[in-house]
C-alpha positions in Angstrom: 0.0 0.0 0.0 1.4 3.4 -1.0 1.2 6.5 1.1 -1.8 7.8 -0.7 -3.7 4.6 -0.4 -3.0 4.6 3.4 -5.1 7.8 3.6 -8.2 5.8 2.3 -10.2 3.2 4.2 -10.9 -0.3 2.7 -13.9 -1.7 4.6 -13.1 -5.3 3.5 -9.3 -4.9 3.9 -7.6 -7.3 1.5 -10.6 -9.6 1.0 -11.4 -10.3 -2.6 -14.3 -12.2 -4.3 -13.2 -15.8 -5.2 -13.4 -16.8 -8.8 -17.0 -17.5 -9.9 -18.4 -16.1 -6.6 -19.5 -12.7 -5.3 -19.2 -10.8 -2.0 -22.1 -8.7 -0.7 -20.5 -5.3 -0.5 -23.6 -3.1 0.2 -27.4 -3.6 0.5 -28.6 -5.2 -2.7 -25.1 -5.1 -4.3 -22.8 -8.0 -5.0 -19.1 -7.5 -6.0 -17.6 -9.6 -8.8 -13.9 -9.6 -9.8 -12.8 -10.9 -13.2 -9.4 -11.3 -14.7 -8.0 -9.3 -17.7 -5.0 -10.3 -19.9 -3.4 -6.8 -19.5 -1.0 -5.1 -17.1 -4.2 -3.9 -15.3 -5.2 -7.5 -14.6 -8.7 -7.3 -13.3 -12.0 -5.5 -13.4 -14.8 -5.2 -10.8 -18.3 -5.8 -11.9 -21.5 -5.5 -9.9 -24.8 -7.4 -9.5 -27.7 -5.2 -8.3 -30.8 -6.8 -6.9 -33.7 -5.5 -9.0 -37.3 -5.7 -10.2 -38.4 -4.7 -13.7 -42.0 -4.8 -14.8 -43.0 -6.8 -11.8 -40.2 -9.4 -12.3 -37.6 -10.0 -9.6 -34.0 -10.5 -10.7 -30.7 -8.7 -11.1 -29.1 -5.9 -13.0 -25.5 -6.3 -14.2 -23.2 -3.3 -14.1 -20.3 -3.7 -16.6 -19.5 -6.8 -18.5 -15.7 -7.6 -19.0 -14.1 -8.3 -22.4 -15.5 -10.9 -24.7 -13.2 -13.9 -24.1 -13.9 -17.6 -23.4 -12.6 -17.2 -19.8 -15.0 -14.3 -19.2 -18.0 -16.2 -20.5 -17.0 -19.2 -18.3 -16.9 -17.0 -15.2 -20.3 -15.5 -16.0 -21.7 -19.0 -16.4 -20.4 -19.9 -12.9 -21.9 -16.8 -11.5 -25.3 -17.5 -13.2 -25.3 -20.9 -11.5 -24.1 -19.9 -8.1 -25.0 -16.3 -7.4 -28.4 -15.4 -9.0 -30.4 -17.2 -6.4 -32.6 -18.7 -9.1 -33.5 -15.3 -10.5 -32.9 -13.9 -14.1 -30.8 -11.0 -15.3 -33.2 -8.1 -16.1 -30.9 -5.6 -17.7 -27.3 -4.8 -18.5 -25.9 -1.4 -17.5 -22.6 -0.2 -18.8 -20.7 2.8 -17.4 -18.7 3.4 -20.6 -17.5 2.0 -23.9 -14.1 0.7 -23.1 -13.7 -3.0 -24.0 -13.4 -4.3 -20.4 -16.7 -2.7 -19.6 -18.8 -3.3 -22.7 -17.1 -6.3 -24.4 -19.7 -8.9 -23.4 -22.8 -6.7 -23.4 -24.0 -8.3 -26.7 -23.7 -11.8 -25.3 -25.3 -11.0 -21.9 -28.2 -9.1 -23.5 -28.8 -11.9 -26.0 -28.5 -14.7 -23.4 -31.1 -13.1 -21.1 -33.1 -11.2 -23.7 -32.7 -7.9 -22.0 -31.7 -4.3 -22.9 -28.4 -2.6 -22.7 -28.4 0.7 -20.7 -25.6 3.1 -21.7 -25.0 6.7 -22.7 -25.9 7.5 -26.3 -22.4 8.9 -26.9 -20.6 5.8 -25.7 -23.0 3.5 -27.6 -22.3 5.4 -30.8 -18.5 5.5 -30.3 -18.3 1.8 -29.5 -20.5 0.9 -32.5 -18.2 2.9 -34.7 -15.1 1.3 -33.2 -16.6 -2.1 -33.9 -17.1 -1.2 -37.5 -14.1 1.0 -38.3 -11.7 -0.9 -35.9 -9.1 1.9 -35.9 -9.1 2.8 -32.3 -5.4 2.2 -31.7 -4.2 1.6 -35.3 -4.5 2.5 -38.9 -3.3 5.5 -40.9 -5.1 8.0 -38.7 -3.4 6.8 -35.6 0.0 6.4 -37.3 -0.2 10.0 -38.6 -1.3 11.3 -35.1 1.6 9.6 -33.4 4.1 10.8 -35.9 2.8 14.4 -35.6 3.4 14.2 -31.9 7.0 13.0 -32.1 6.9 9.2 -32.2 9.2 8.8 -35.2 10.6 5.2 -35.0 9.9 3.9 -38.5 9.3 0.3 -37.4 6.9 1.4 -34.7 5.0 3.7 -37.1 4.6 0.8 -39.6 3.4 -1.4 -36.8 0.8 1.2 -35.8 -0.3 1.7 -39.4 -0.8 -2.0 -39.9 -2.4 -2.6 -36.5 -6.0 -3.8 -36.6 -8.4 -5.9 -34.6 -7.7 -4.5 -31.1 -11.2 -3.2 -30.3 -13.1 -5.7 -32.4 -11.2 -8.7 -30.8 -12.5 -7.6 -27.4 -15.8 -6.2 -28.4 -16.9 -8.1 -31.6 -20.4 -6.5 -31.7 -22.9 -4.5 -29.7 -26.6 -5.2 -29.0 -28.6 -3.7 -31.9 -30.5 -1.4 -29.6 -30.1 0.3 -26.3 -31.7 2.4 -23.5 -30.2 5.8 -23.1 -28.8 7.1 -19.8 -27.5 10.6 -19.3 -26.5 12.9 -16.5 -29.2 13.0 -13.8 -31.1 10.0 -15.2 -32.7 8.3 -12.2 -33.0 4.5 -12.3 -35.2 2.6 -9.9 -33.2 -0.5 -9.0 -34.3 -2.8 -6.3 -36.7 -0.3 -4.7 -33.9 2.3 -4.5 -33.1 5.4 -6.6 -29.8 5.5 -8.4 -28.7 8.7 -10.1 -26.4 8.9 -13.1 -23.5 11.3 -12.9 -21.7 12.0 -16.1 -18.0 12.2 -16.5 -15.7 13.2 -19.4 -12.1 13.0 -20.3 -11.6 9.3 -19.8 -14.5 8.1 -22.1 -16.8 10.1 -24.3 -19.8 10.1 -21.8 -19.0 8.0 -18.8 -21.8 7.5 -16.3 -21.3 6.7 -12.6 -24.2 5.5 -10.5 -25.0 7.0 -7.0 -27.5 5.7 -4.5 -28.2 8.2 -1.8 -30.2 5.7 0.3 -27.3 3.4 0.8 -24.4 5.9 0.3 -22.9 3.9 -2.5 -21.2 5.2 -5.7 -20.4 2.8 -8.5 -17.6 5.1 -9.9 -16.6 3.1 -13.0 -13.2 4.4 -14.0 -13.7 8.0 -12.9 -12.5 7.6 -9.3 -10.0 4.7 -8.7 -8.2 4.2 -5.4 -4.7 3.1 -6.4 -4.0 4.4 -9.9 -4.9 7.5 -11.8 -7.4 7.1 -14.6 -6.1 7.1 -18.1 -6.9 10.5 -19.7 -5.9 10.7 -23.3 -6.3 12.7 -26.5 -7.1 10.3 -29.4 -6.6 10.8 -33.2 -10.4 10.8 -33.7 -10.5 14.1 -31.7 -7.0 15.4 -32.0 -7.6 18.9 -30.6 -9.4 17.8 -27.4 -8.7 19.2 -24.0 -9.4 15.8 -22.3 -7.6 16.6 -19.0 -9.7 19.8 -18.4 -12.8 17.7 -18.9 -11.6 15.0 -16.5 -10.6 17.4 -13.7 -13.9 19.2 -13.9 -15.8 15.9 -13.9 -14.2 14.5 -10.7 -14.8 17.8 -8.9 -18.5 17.1 -9.4 -18.2 14.1 -7.0 -17.2 16.4 -4.2 -20.8 17.2 -3.7 -21.4 13.6 -2.4 -21.0 12.8 1.3 -17.4 12.3 2.4 -18.3 8.8 3.8 -19.7 7.5 0.5 -18.7 3.9 -0.3 -16.9 3.9 -3.6 -17.2 0.8 -5.8 -14.4 1.3 -8.4 -13.9 -0.6 -11.6 -10.3 -1.4 -10.5 -8.9 -1.8 -7.0 -10.8 -2.4 -3.9 -14.0 -0.7 -2.5 -13.0 2.2 -0.3 -14.2 5.3 1.5 -12.4 8.6 1.5 -13.9 10.2 -1.6 -12.9 13.8 -0.9 -9.4 12.8 0.0 -9.1 10.8 -3.3 -10.4 13.7 -5.3 -7.7 15.9 -3.7 -5.1 13.3 -4.5 -6.0 13.1 -8.1 -6.2 16.9 -8.5 -2.7 17.2 -6.9 -1.3 14.4 -9.0 -2.2 16.1 -12.2 -1.1 19.5 -11.0 2.3 18.0 -10.2 2.5 16.3 -13.6 1.5 19.5 -15.4 4.1 21.5 -13.5 6.8 19.0 -14.5 5.7 19.1 -18.2 5.6 22.9 -18.1 9.2 23.0 -16.7 10.3 20.6 -19.4 8.8 22.9 -22.1 10.5 25.9 -20.5 13.8 24.3 -21.1 13.3 23.5 -24.8 10.5 22.8 -27.2 9.0 19.4 -26.5 6.8 17.0 -28.4 4.5 14.5 -26.6 7.0 11.8 -27.3 9.7 14.0 -25.6 7.7 14.3 -22.4 7.0 10.6 -21.9 9.9 10.2 -19.5 8.6 13.2 -17.6 5.2 11.6 -17.1 6.2 7.9 -16.8 9.3 6.9 -14.8 9.0 3.2 -15.8 9.9 1.6 -19.0 7.0 1.4 -21.4 6.4 -1.4 -23.9 4.9 -0.7 -27.4 1.3 -1.2 -26.2 1.7 1.0 -23.1 3.4 3.7 -25.2 0.3 3.9 -27.5 -1.8 4.9 -24.4 1.0 7.0 -22.8 1.2 9.1 -25.9 -2.5 10.0 -25.6 -1.9 11.1 -21.9 1.2 13.1 -22.9 -0.9 15.0 -25.5 -3.6 15.6 -22.9 -1.2 17.2 -20.5 0.4 19.4 -23.2 -3.1 20.4 -24.5 -4.2 21.5 -21.0 -1.2 23.8 -20.8 -1.8 25.0 -24.4 -5.4 25.8 -23.8 -4.5 27.6 -20.6 -2.0 29.7 -22.5 0.9 28.4 -20.5 2.7 27.0 -23.6 2.4 27.7 -27.3 2.2 25.0 -30.0 4.2 25.1 -33.2 4.2 22.6 -36.0 7.7 22.6 -37.2 9.1 21.8 -40.7 9.6 18.1 -39.8 5.8 17.9 -39.2 6.0 17.5 -35.5 4.0 19.5 -33.0 6.3 21.0 -30.3 5.3 22.9 -27.2 7.3 25.6 -25.4 6.6 28.4 -23.0 5.7 31.7 -24.7 8.5 34.2 -25.4 7.8 37.7 -24.2 7.8 40.1 -27.1 9.5 43.5 -26.2 7.2 46.5 -26.4 
């Protein structure tokens, strides 16, 4: 446990749900933990006791990627944790593969609707069809423009395909829209949707005031900072400004709210964690600003400033998006200026005072 984690409280300490089973974490809420084949090796999913149109059952919140292992874990859960009741709906916080990957299978298996924001449904559907989220010509040109100039890596990005579609092969053909301040009646309790931006197009967390529980998705995580990136599909975005404004919205919730995050363990200490995340990004922005004061820097140039560990190829594709997000925040704030130089690379530096 690092120093920041020690400032938070974990009500279940180090207890984790065993494979194929759940832990009751709050009234009407069961905690599921599934493995992922990435550096971030797990995702938390949730079963909410529910009733829809007079039928008793469960709502699922988030799905995991589409993989044989994930489907097998769900089958165990259906046999052991549903108490003989059906799944009534599938709710997805946002469109990233570990959250929406199995939505099509779950919805078809139980003949239920997908509940998600309209923006994330549309972006995920487009990613399934276009399949260029982290590869293709657009991504290769974007990475080159921000300083990643290794020829072999650029060819690899240009030829890369299948990443999103391999994890999210399809989506349900229809959905039910959720948006900020949508109220869902789940298990006799009111859950309010809280929108968040910067991590996903239109992320929706779920808050139940009656039980003091926030299903935070990826907006508030206890151990790591959420990935906040600029992507080639929206190359001029100010993603970090959107994210920082979004997490500040959660400060209106009670300090003792129980946070159910998508990664890590359930915790309390919401306001402390918001302070930590704001301070983390302020420190990184200060470091990037200092680097740009010394010399013009591309996003690729500032990777060692933001990331002290060695990054592999896959991690670098995500890290580049984060580097651009931090540079863009400084750029939109007027703290650095951006120039596209003759080699085609965007570089950022602190403005030079022009004599009167």
